[in-house]
N, C-alpha and C positions, 0 to 999 in steps of 0.2 A: 505289660506296660510298655515295653520297647516298641511292640507293634503299633500301639495306639499313638505313640510319639512319632514314629516314622510316618503314619498315615497322616497325622496332623501336619506334619512338616511338608509333605507332598501337597496336600490341599492348600496350605498357605502359600507355597511357592507357586502353584498354579493360579491361585487368585491374584498374586502380585503380577505375575506375567500378563494376565488378561487385563488387569487395571492399568498396567504400563502401556499395553497395546491401545486401549481405549483413550488414554490421555494423549498419546502421540498422534493418533489417527483423527482426534477430534470427535470420535463417536460418543464419548462420554457425556457430551452436552454442556458440561460445566466449564470447559477450558476457554480461556479468552482467544477469540479468533479475530484476525484482521478482516475488516469488511472489504469487500471488493470495491473497485473504482465505481463512481468517482470519489476522490478524497478531496476534503476541504483544503483550501490554501489561500494565501493572500499575496498580492504584488509587493515585493520588497523595494522596488523602485519604480519610477515611471518607465514604461518600455512600449514598443509596438508589437502587437500580435502579428506573427508571420504566417504566411500561407503554406510554408514547408519548414522543416527543421534545418534552417540555415540562415546565417546572418544576412545574406544576400537575397533572401527570398522576398517576395511581394509583402509590403506592409499593409495588413488588413484593417487594424483598428488601434487607436492609442488607448493604453491601459495605464490609469493613474495609480501611484503608490497607495497601497492600502485596499485596493479593489478586491473584492471577494471573488475567488476562482474555484473551479472544480478541475482536478487532475484526472484525465480520462485514459491516457496511454503515454508510453515513452518510445521515442524513436528507435532505440536500440532493441525494442521488443521484450525487455524485462518486465515481468509482473510488478507493478508498482507495490511496494511495501513501505509503509510509513515508519517501520522500524530500522530502515536503512537510511544512512545520511544522504546519499546522492546516487540512486540506481542508474540514471541515465543522464545525458547531456541535455536533451530536449524533452519537453512534456507536451502532449496534447491537452489544451486547456479549453475551458468554457468560462467566459465572463459572466458571472451570475446576473448581473444588473441587465446586461444586453442580450444574453444568450449566444453571443458571437463565439465561434469556435476557431481555434488556430494553434500555432505552436509557440511556445515560450522557452527560452533558454533557462536551465535549472537554477542558475544564479539569480534570476529575477523573481523567482518564486519561492515562498516559504510555506512548506507544508505544516498543516496544523494537526494536532493530535486528535 
């Protein structure tokens, strides 16, 4: 009986290790994954879309408060993660209504879930 109990414990341990690996790596298929960019967002305030990630950069287009945006990249190079509060200072954004691309300060943008 002890042999069967030991074999069962080994098999159960192996199954738990494999299940944990699959859950962490996302290979299990059922785990919640963050989709890649672009991420939905809205303009928190009225602002000017910039040609580069700088307050002194060329103003490309006026973006009114509430405008729908898409976040495509961040200047610091981090992968955008909607679970983080503020991964970078500037976002590469696209204004959905016009298709205009440019840079927006993170404080001007509210990411959507």
